C-alpha positions as CSV (number, residue, x, y, z in Angstrom):
1,M,52.1,30.6,238.0
2,A,52.7,29.3,234.5
3,E,50.6,26.3,235.3
4,V,47.7,28.4,236.6
5,V,47.7,30.5,233.5
6,A,47.9,27.5,231.2
7,G,45.2,25.7,233.2
8,L,42.8,28.6,232.8
9,V,43.6,29.1,229.1
10,A,43.2,25.3,228.4
11,N,40.3,25.0,230.8
12,S,42.1,22.0,232.4
13,L,41.4,20.9,235.9
14,A,44.3,18.5,235.7
15,L,46.7,21.4,235.2
16,L,45.0,23.5,237.9
17,A,45.2,20.5,240.3
18,D,48.8,20.1,239.5
19,A,49.4,23.8,240.1
20,G,47.7,23.5,243.5
21,H,49.9,20.6,244.3
22,M,53.0,22.4,243.1
23,L,52.0,25.4,245.4
24,T,51.9,23.0,248.4
25,D,55.2,21.6,247.3
26,V,56.8,25.1,247.4
27,L,55.4,25.5,251.0
28,A,56.5,22.0,251.9
29,L,60.0,22.4,250.7
30,A,60.3,25.7,252.5
31,L,59.0,24.1,255.7
32,A,61.3,21.1,255.2
33,L,64.3,23.5,254.8
34,W,63.3,25.5,257.9
35,A,62.9,22.3,260.0
36,A,66.2,20.9,258.8
37,R,68.0,24.1,259.9
38,L,66.1,24.1,263.2
39,A,67.1,20.5,263.9
40,T,70.8,21.4,263.8
41,R,70.5,23.6,266.9
42,P,72.2,22.1,270.0
43,A,70.2,21.0,273.0
44,S,69.8,23.7,275.6
45,G,67.6,24.6,278.6
46,R,64.3,22.7,278.6
47,W,64.9,21.3,275.1
48,T,67.1,18.4,276.2
49,Y,67.0,16.7,272.8
50,G,67.3,20.0,270.9
51,F,64.9,20.7,268.1
52,R,65.3,17.4,266.2
53,R,61.6,16.6,266.2
54,A,60.9,19.8,264.2
55,E,61.6,17.6,261.1
56,V,58.8,15.2,262.2
57,L,56.4,18.1,262.8
58,A,57.2,19.4,259.3
59,A,56.6,15.9,257.8
60,Q,53.2,15.7,259.6
61,A,52.2,19.2,258.3
62,N,53.1,18.1,254.8
63,G,50.9,15.0,255.2
64,V,47.9,17.0,256.3
65,T,48.5,19.5,253.4
66,L,48.6,16.6,250.9
67,F,45.3,15.2,252.3
68,L,43.6,18.6,251.9
69,V,44.9,19.1,248.4
70,G,43.7,15.6,247.4
71,S,40.2,16.3,248.8
72,W,39.9,19.6,246.8
73,I,41.0,17.8,243.6
74,V,38.4,15.0,244.1
75,F,35.6,17.6,244.6
76,G,36.5,19.4,241.3
77,A,37.0,16.2,239.3
78,V,33.6,14.8,240.2
79,R,31.9,18.0,239.0
80,R,33.8,17.8,235.8
81,L,33.1,14.2,235.2
82,I,29.4,15.0,235.5
83,D,29.6,18.1,233.2
84,P,32.9,18.0,231.3
85,P,34.0,21.4,229.7
86,E,36.0,21.7,226.5
87,V,39.7,21.2,227.2
88,E,42.7,22.3,225.0
89,G,44.7,19.0,225.0
90,G,47.7,20.5,223.2
91,I,48.4,23.0,225.9
92,V,47.9,20.4,228.6
93,L,50.4,18.1,226.9
94,V,53.1,20.7,226.4
95,V,52.9,22.1,229.9
96,A,52.9,18.7,231.5
97,L,56.0,17.6,229.6
98,G,57.9,20.7,230.8
99,A,56.8,20.0,234.4
100,I,57.9,16.4,234.2
101,A,61.5,17.6,233.4
102,V,61.5,20.1,236.3
103,N,60.1,17.6,238.9
104,A,62.5,14.8,237.7
105,A,65.4,17.1,238.5
106,A,64.0,17.9,241.9
107,A,63.4,14.3,242.7
108,L,67.0,13.4,241.9
109,A,68.2,16.1,244.2
110,L,66.2,14.8,247.1
111,A,66.5,11.0,246.5
112,R,69.7,10.5,248.4
113,G,68.5,11.9,251.7
114,R,65.0,10.4,251.8
115,H,66.1,7.3,253.7
116,E,67.9,9.3,256.4
117,S,65.2,11.9,257.3
118,I,61.4,11.7,257.4
119,N,61.5,15.4,256.7
120,V,63.4,14.9,253.4
121,R,61.2,11.9,252.7
122,G,58.1,14.2,253.0
123,A,59.6,16.6,250.5
124,F,60.6,13.8,248.2
125,L,57.1,12.4,248.2
126,H,55.7,15.7,247.3
127,V,58.0,16.0,244.3
128,T,57.6,12.4,243.1
129,T,53.8,12.6,243.5
130,D,53.9,15.7,241.2
131,L,56.1,13.8,238.8
132,A,53.6,10.9,238.5
133,A,50.7,13.4,238.4
134,F,52.3,15.2,235.4
135,A,52.9,12.0,233.6
136,G,49.2,11.2,234.0
137,T,48.3,14.7,232.9
138,A,50.5,14.4,229.8
139,V,48.8,11.1,228.8
140,A,45.4,12.8,229.4
141,G,46.4,15.7,227.1
142,A,47.5,13.4,224.4
143,L,44.3,11.3,224.6
144,I,42.2,14.4,224.4
145,L,44.0,15.4,221.3
146,V,43.5,12.0,219.7
147,T,40.0,11.2,220.8
148,G,38.4,14.6,221.8
149,W,37.0,13.0,224.9
150,N,37.3,15.7,227.6
151,R,36.7,13.5,230.6
152,F,40.3,12.3,230.4
153,D,41.2,15.6,232.1
154,P,39.2,15.0,235.4
155,L,40.3,11.4,235.3
156,A,43.9,12.5,235.3
157,S,43.2,14.9,238.2
158,L,41.7,11.9,240.2
159,L,45.1,10.1,239.7
160,V,46.7,13.2,241.3
161,A,44.3,12.9,244.2
162,V,45.0,9.2,244.7
163,L,48.8,9.9,244.8
164,C,48.2,12.8,247.3
165,F,46.2,10.5,249.6
166,W,48.8,7.7,249.4
167,S,51.7,10.1,250.2
168,A,49.6,11.7,253.0
169,W,48.8,8.4,254.7
170,S,52.5,7.3,254.5
171,L,53.7,10.5,256.2
172,L,51.0,10.8,258.8
173,R,51.4,7.1,259.8
174,E,55.2,7.4,260.2
175,S,55.2,10.7,262.0
176,A,52.4,9.5,264.3
177,L,54.4,6.4,265.2
178,I,57.3,8.7,266.3
179,F,55.1,11.0,268.3
180,M,53.4,8.1,270.1
181,E,56.9,6.8,271.0
182,G,56.6,3.6,269.0
183,A,59.6,1.3,268.5
184,P,61.3,1.7,265.1
185,G,60.8,-1.1,262.6
186,E,64.4,-2.1,262.7
187,A,64.4,-2.5,266.6
188,D,61.3,-4.4,267.7
189,A,60.9,-3.9,271.5
190,D,60.2,-7.6,272.3
191,E,63.2,-8.7,270.3
192,V,65.4,-6.1,272.0
193,A,64.2,-7.4,275.4
194,R,64.9,-11.0,274.5
195,T,68.4,-10.1,273.3
196,I,69.2,-8.4,276.6
197,A,67.7,-11.2,278.7
198,A,69.6,-13.9,276.8
199,Y,73.0,-12.1,277.2
200,P,75.4,-14.1,279.4
201,G,75.3,-13.0,283.0
202,V,71.9,-11.2,282.7
203,V,69.3,-12.5,285.3
204,E,66.4,-10.2,284.7
205,T,65.4,-7.3,282.5
206,H,62.3,-5.1,282.7
207,D,61.1,-1.6,281.9
208,V,62.4,-2.0,278.4
209,H,61.5,1.0,276.3
210,V,62.5,1.6,272.7
211,W,61.4,4.7,270.8
212,T,62.5,7.1,268.0
213,V,63.5,10.6,268.9
214,T,63.6,11.5,265.2
215,S,64.5,9.9,261.9
216,G,67.7,7.8,262.3
217,F,67.8,8.4,266.1
218,P,66.4,5.4,268.0
219,A,66.8,5.4,271.8
220,L,66.5,2.7,274.5
221,S,66.2,2.5,278.3
222,A,66.0,-0.6,280.4
223,H,66.6,-1.9,283.9
224,V,68.9,-5.0,283.9
225,L,69.8,-7.3,286.8
226,V,73.0,-9.3,286.6
227,G,74.7,-12.0,288.7
228,P,76.1,-10.8,292.0
229,E,79.7,-11.8,291.1
230,L,79.7,-9.8,287.8
231,D,81.0,-6.3,287.1
232,C,77.9,-4.2,286.4
233,H,79.8,-1.5,284.5
234,A,81.7,-3.9,282.2
235,L,78.5,-5.8,281.4
236,R,76.7,-2.6,280.7
237,R,79.3,-1.6,278.1
238,E,79.1,-5.0,276.5
239,L,75.3,-4.7,276.3
240,E,75.6,-1.3,274.7
241,E,78.0,-2.6,272.1
242,A,75.8,-5.6,271.4
243,L,72.6,-3.4,271.0
244,E,74.4,-1.0,268.6
245,E,75.8,-3.9,266.5
246,R,72.5,-5.8,266.2
247,F,69.9,-3.0,266.2
248,G,71.8,0.2,265.4
249,I,70.8,1.7,268.8
250,T,73.5,4.2,269.9
251,H,71.5,6.2,272.5
252,T,71.0,3.7,275.4
253,T,70.3,4.3,279.1
254,L,70.8,1.0,281.0
255,Q,70.4,0.8,284.7
256,V,72.4,-2.3,285.6
257,D,72.2,-3.7,289.2
258,H,73.1,-6.9,290.9
259,A,70.4,-9.5,291.4
260,T,69.3,-9.9,295.1
261,S,67.9,-13.5,294.9
262,A,69.1,-16.8,293.5
263,T,66.3,-17.0,291.0
264,Q,64.7,-14.1,289.2
265,T,61.8,-13.7,286.7
266,V,62.7,-12.4,283.3
267,A,59.9,-10.2,282.0
268,I,59.8,-9.7,278.2
269,G,56.8,-7.7,277.0
270,R,53.8,-9.6,278.2
271,A,55.5,-13.0,278.6
272,E,57.6,-14.3,281.6
273,R,60.1,-17.1,282.0
274,R,62.2,-18.4,284.8
275,S,65.9,-18.0,284.5
276,T,68.6,-20.5,285.4
277,P,69.4,-20.4,289.2
278,L,72.7,-18.7,289.9
279,R,75.4,-20.8,291.5
280,P,77.9,-19.0,293.7
281,G,81.4,-19.3,292.4
Protein backbone atom coordinates (compact mmCIF):
# COMPACT_ATOMS: atom_id res chain seq x y z
CA MET A 1 0.00 0.00 0.00
CA ALA A 2 2.90 2.33 0.78
CA GLU A 3 4.31 1.66 -2.67
CA VAL A 4 1.01 2.32 -4.41
CA VAL A 5 0.66 5.66 -2.65
CA ALA A 6 4.29 6.58 -3.37
CA GLY A 7 3.94 5.46 -6.99
CA LEU A 8 0.87 7.63 -7.53
CA VAL A 9 2.46 10.65 -5.84
CA ALA A 10 5.74 10.24 -7.75
CA ASN A 11 3.92 9.28 -10.98
CA SER A 12 6.28 6.29 -11.23
CA LEU A 13 5.36 3.17 -13.20
CA ALA A 14 8.41 1.42 -11.77
CA LEU A 15 7.04 1.77 -8.23
CA LEU A 16 3.52 0.78 -9.31
CA ALA A 17 4.94 -2.24 -11.15
CA ASP A 18 6.91 -3.22 -8.07
CA ALA A 19 3.78 -2.76 -5.96
CA GLY A 20 1.84 -5.06 -8.29
CA HIS A 21 4.63 -7.60 -8.09
CA MET A 22 4.68 -7.28 -4.29
CA LEU A 23 0.93 -7.95 -4.21
CA THR A 24 1.44 -11.19 -6.15
CA ASP A 25 4.24 -12.01 -3.70
CA VAL A 26 1.83 -11.73 -0.77
CA LEU A 27 -0.60 -14.04 -2.53
CA ALA A 28 2.24 -16.37 -3.59
CA LEU A 29 3.63 -16.64 -0.07
CA ALA A 30 0.14 -17.30 1.33
CA LEU A 31 -0.39 -20.00 -1.33
CA ALA A 32 3.04 -21.49 -0.62
CA LEU A 33 2.29 -21.65 3.12
CA TRP A 34 -1.10 -23.26 2.51
CA ALA A 35 0.44 -25.83 0.13
CA ALA A 36 3.24 -26.64 2.57
CA ARG A 37 0.73 -27.29 5.35
CA LEU A 38 -1.47 -29.36 3.04
CA ALA A 39 1.54 -31.46 1.97
CA THR A 40 2.06 -32.64 5.57
CA ARG A 41 -1.28 -34.47 5.63
CA PRO A 42 -0.86 -38.27 5.60
CA ALA A 43 -1.98 -40.44 2.71
CA SER A 44 -5.56 -41.66 3.02
CA GLY A 45 -8.41 -42.99 0.89
CA ARG A 46 -7.96 -42.24 -2.80
CA TRP A 47 -4.99 -39.92 -2.08
CA THR A 48 -2.35 -42.67 -1.91
CA TYR A 49 0.54 -40.19 -2.03
CA GLY A 50 -1.19 -37.74 0.30
CA PHE A 51 -1.26 -34.10 -0.81
CA ARG A 52 2.43 -33.64 -1.53
CA ARG A 53 1.84 -32.39 -5.05
CA ALA A 54 -0.11 -29.42 -3.70
CA GLU A 55 3.29 -27.74 -3.48
CA VAL A 56 3.84 -28.30 -7.20
CA LEU A 57 0.40 -26.87 -7.97
CA ALA A 58 1.26 -23.80 -5.89
CA ALA A 59 4.55 -23.37 -7.76
CA GLN A 60 2.76 -23.59 -11.10
CA ALA A 61 0.17 -21.03 -10.00
CA ASN A 62 2.98 -18.72 -8.93
CA GLY A 63 4.62 -19.11 -12.36
CA VAL A 64 1.40 -18.18 -14.17
CA THR A 65 0.93 -15.17 -11.89
CA LEU A 66 4.47 -13.95 -12.56
CA PHE A 67 3.88 -14.22 -16.31
CA LEU A 68 0.66 -12.18 -16.12
CA VAL A 69 2.28 -9.49 -13.97
CA GLY A 70 5.20 -9.25 -16.40
CA SER A 71 2.83 -8.82 -19.34
CA TRP A 72 0.96 -6.00 -17.57
CA ILE A 73 4.24 -4.23 -16.77
CA VAL A 74 5.45 -4.43 -20.39
CA PHE A 75 2.19 -2.90 -21.63
CA GLY A 76 2.48 0.07 -19.26
CA ALA A 77 6.20 0.55 -19.89
CA VAL A 78 5.80 0.76 -23.67
CA ARG A 79 3.15 3.45 -23.29
CA ARG A 80 5.40 5.47 -20.99
CA LEU A 81 8.40 5.12 -23.26
CA ILE A 82 6.36 6.67 -26.07
CA ASP A 83 4.94 9.46 -23.89
CA PRO A 84 6.97 9.76 -20.65
CA PRO A 85 5.32 11.70 -17.80
CA GLU A 86 7.17 13.67 -15.13
CA VAL A 87 8.54 11.43 -12.38
CA GLU A 88 9.65 12.40 -8.84
CA GLY A 89 13.03 10.67 -8.74
CA GLY A 90 13.64 11.40 -5.06
CA ILE A 91 10.51 9.57 -3.90
CA VAL A 92 11.32 6.64 -6.20
CA LEU A 93 14.83 6.34 -4.77
CA VAL A 94 13.81 6.50 -1.08
CA VAL A 95 10.96 3.98 -1.41
CA ALA A 96 13.07 1.59 -3.47
CA LEU A 97 15.89 1.62 -0.88
CA GLY A 98 13.44 0.79 1.90
CA ALA A 99 11.94 -2.05 -0.15
CA ILE A 100 15.41 -3.48 -0.85
CA ALA A 101 15.97 -3.92 2.89
CA VAL A 102 12.59 -5.64 3.38
CA ASN A 103 13.04 -8.06 0.46
CA ALA A 104 16.63 -8.88 1.42
CA ALA A 105 15.40 -10.04 4.83
CA ALA A 106 12.64 -12.14 3.23
CA ALA A 107 15.10 -13.71 0.75
CA LEU A 108 17.43 -14.72 3.58
CA ALA A 109 14.53 -16.37 5.40
CA LEU A 110 13.61 -18.47 2.33
CA ALA A 111 17.11 -19.21 1.02
CA ARG A 112 17.73 -22.38 3.02
CA GLY A 113 14.63 -24.25 1.85
CA ARG A 114 14.71 -23.36 -1.85
CA HIS A 115 16.75 -26.46 -2.80
CA GLU A 116 14.42 -28.85 -0.97
CA SER A 117 11.01 -27.74 -2.25
CA ILE A 118 9.82 -26.34 -5.59
CA ASN A 119 7.13 -24.56 -3.57
CA VAL A 120 9.65 -22.71 -1.40
CA ARG A 121 11.72 -22.08 -4.52
CA GLY A 122 8.72 -20.38 -6.11
CA ALA A 123 8.31 -18.10 -3.11
CA PHE A 124 12.06 -17.42 -3.07
CA LEU A 125 12.02 -16.48 -6.77
CA HIS A 126 9.18 -14.06 -6.15
CA VAL A 127 11.12 -12.31 -3.38
CA THR A 128 14.50 -12.25 -5.16
CA THR A 129 12.85 -10.95 -8.32
CA ASP A 130 11.43 -8.12 -6.22
CA LEU A 131 14.86 -7.50 -4.71
CA ALA A 132 16.49 -7.17 -8.13
CA ALA A 133 13.58 -5.07 -9.39
CA PHE A 134 13.88 -2.62 -6.51
CA ALA A 135 17.61 -2.32 -7.11
CA GLY A 136 16.85 -1.34 -10.70
CA THR A 137 14.15 1.06 -9.53
CA ALA A 138 16.56 2.71 -7.07
CA VAL A 139 19.11 3.19 -9.86
CA ALA A 140 16.39 4.64 -12.08
CA GLY A 141 15.33 7.07 -9.34
CA ALA A 142 18.92 8.23 -8.85
CA LEU A 143 19.44 8.69 -12.61
CA ILE A 144 16.21 10.70 -12.90
CA LEU A 145 17.43 12.97 -10.10
CA VAL A 146 20.80 13.46 -11.80
CA THR A 147 19.76 13.72 -15.47
CA GLY A 148 16.06 14.57 -15.40
CA TRP A 149 15.43 11.93 -18.12
CA ASN A 150 12.08 10.39 -17.15
CA ARG A 151 12.34 7.38 -19.45
CA PHE A 152 14.60 5.71 -16.88
CA ASP A 153 11.40 4.90 -14.97
CA PRO A 154 9.71 2.72 -17.64
CA LEU A 155 13.10 1.19 -18.49
CA ALA A 156 13.42 0.08 -14.86
CA SER A 157 9.91 -1.39 -15.01
CA LEU A 158 10.91 -3.38 -18.12
CA LEU A 159 13.72 -4.89 -16.04
CA VAL A 160 11.06 -6.01 -13.55
CA ALA A 161 9.11 -7.60 -16.42
CA VAL A 162 12.16 -9.50 -17.69
CA LEU A 163 12.80 -10.89 -14.21
CA CYS A 164 9.13 -11.88 -13.92
CA PHE A 165 9.26 -13.78 -17.24
CA TRP A 166 12.52 -15.53 -16.30
CA SER A 167 11.17 -16.67 -12.93
CA ALA A 168 7.83 -17.71 -14.49
CA TRP A 169 9.55 -19.84 -17.15
CA SER A 170 11.73 -21.54 -14.53
CA LEU A 171 8.78 -22.46 -12.32
CA LEU A 172 6.45 -23.53 -15.14
CA ARG A 173 9.12 -25.70 -16.78
CA GLU A 174 10.02 -27.49 -13.54
CA SER A 175 6.42 -28.01 -12.40
CA ALA A 176 5.38 -29.22 -15.87
CA LEU A 177 8.21 -31.78 -15.80
CA ILE A 178 6.86 -33.16 -12.53
CA PHE A 179 3.25 -33.27 -13.76
CA MET A 180 4.34 -35.02 -16.97
CA GLU A 181 6.12 -37.68 -14.87
CA GLY A 182 9.55 -36.75 -16.20
CA ALA A 183 12.65 -38.26 -14.62
CA PRO A 184 14.46 -35.92 -12.21
CA GLY A 185 17.78 -34.48 -13.36
CA GLU A 186 19.80 -36.42 -10.80
CA ALA A 187 18.31 -39.79 -11.88
CA ASP A 188 18.35 -40.14 -15.68
CA ALA A 189 16.06 -43.03 -16.65
CA ASP A 190 18.47 -44.57 -19.18
CA GLU A 191 21.34 -44.43 -16.70
CA VAL A 192 19.18 -46.02 -14.01
CA ALA A 193 18.24 -48.83 -16.42
CA ARG A 194 21.89 -49.42 -17.32
CA THR A 195 22.82 -49.59 -13.65
CA ILE A 196 20.16 -52.22 -12.99
CA ALA A 197 21.06 -54.23 -16.10
CA ALA A 198 24.78 -54.22 -15.23
CA TYR A 199 24.23 -55.41 -11.66
CA PRO A 200 25.71 -58.90 -11.04
CA GLY A 201 23.08 -61.58 -11.50
CA VAL A 202 20.61 -59.44 -13.50
CA VAL A 203 19.67 -60.98 -16.86
CA GLU A 204 17.02 -58.57 -18.08
CA THR A 205 15.34 -55.34 -17.01
CA HIS A 206 12.39 -53.60 -18.65
CA ASP A 207 9.43 -51.34 -17.88
CA VAL A 208 11.81 -49.00 -16.07
CA HIS A 209 9.98 -45.86 -14.93
CA VAL A 210 11.54 -43.00 -12.99
CA TRP A 211 9.47 -39.98 -11.98
CA THR A 212 9.13 -37.28 -9.33
CA VAL A 213 6.17 -37.34 -6.96
CA THR A 214 7.12 -33.91 -5.61
CA SER A 215 10.32 -32.01 -4.86
CA GLY A 216 12.87 -34.29 -3.23
CA PHE A 217 10.69 -37.40 -3.70
CA PRO A 218 11.86 -39.41 -6.74
CA ALA A 219 10.25 -42.80 -7.36
CA LEU A 220 11.11 -45.83 -9.49
CA SER A 221 9.44 -49.01 -10.69
CA ALA A 222 10.95 -51.75 -12.87
CA HIS A 223 10.66 -55.42 -13.80
CA VAL A 224 13.92 -57.31 -13.27
CA LEU A 225 14.80 -60.88 -14.28
CA VAL A 226 17.67 -62.63 -12.51
CA GLY A 227 19.48 -65.93 -12.83
CA PRO A 228 17.46 -69.04 -11.85
CA GLU A 229 19.92 -69.96 -9.09
CA LEU A 230 19.77 -66.56 -7.33
CA ASP A 231 17.68 -65.37 -4.40
CA CYS A 232 15.19 -62.85 -5.83
CA HIS A 233 14.48 -61.18 -2.50
CA ALA A 234 18.12 -60.74 -1.53
CA LEU A 235 19.01 -59.30 -4.93
CA ARG A 236 16.04 -56.93 -4.79
CA ARG A 237 17.28 -55.56 -1.48
CA GLU A 238 20.77 -55.13 -2.94
CA LEU A 239 19.37 -53.27 -5.95
CA GLU A 240 17.34 -50.97 -3.72
CA GLU A 241 20.44 -50.10 -1.69
CA ALA A 242 22.49 -49.52 -4.86
CA LEU A 243 19.83 -47.24 -6.38
CA GLU A 244 19.54 -45.23 -3.18
CA GLU A 245 23.30 -44.85 -2.87
CA ARG A 246 23.90 -43.82 -6.50
CA PHE A 247 20.74 -41.90 -7.44
CA GLY A 248 19.13 -41.03 -4.11
CA ILE A 249 15.96 -42.99 -4.98
CA THR A 250 14.38 -44.30 -1.79
CA HIS A 251 10.88 -45.10 -3.10
CA THR A 252 11.39 -48.14 -5.34
CA THR A 253 9.00 -50.81 -6.59
CA LEU A 254 10.99 -53.67 -8.11
CA GLN A 255 9.33 -56.81 -9.45
CA VAL A 256 12.13 -59.39 -9.42
CA ASP A 257 11.57 -62.79 -11.07
CA HIS A 258 13.74 -65.63 -12.27
CA ALA A 259 14.69 -65.74 -15.95
CA THR A 260 13.05 -68.57 -17.88
CA SER A 261 15.55 -68.92 -20.74
CA ALA A 262 19.32 -69.25 -21.00
CA THR A 263 19.72 -66.00 -22.91
CA GLN A 264 17.63 -62.89 -22.46
CA THR A 265 17.47 -59.47 -24.10
CA VAL A 266 18.22 -56.51 -21.89
CA ALA A 267 16.08 -53.56 -22.97
CA ILE A 268 17.40 -50.14 -21.93
CA GLY A 269 15.28 -47.25 -23.20
CA ARG A 270 15.29 -47.63 -26.99
CA ALA A 271 18.43 -49.78 -27.19
CA GLU A 272 18.86 -53.53 -26.78
CA ARG A 273 21.84 -55.77 -26.12
CA ARG A 274 22.37 -59.46 -25.58
CA SER A 275 23.34 -60.65 -22.13
CA THR A 276 25.95 -63.29 -21.30
CA PRO A 277 24.38 -66.78 -21.39
CA LEU A 278 23.78 -68.25 -17.96
CA ARG A 279 25.69 -71.38 -17.06
CA PRO A 280 23.99 -73.74 -14.60
CA GLY A 281 26.02 -74.17 -11.46
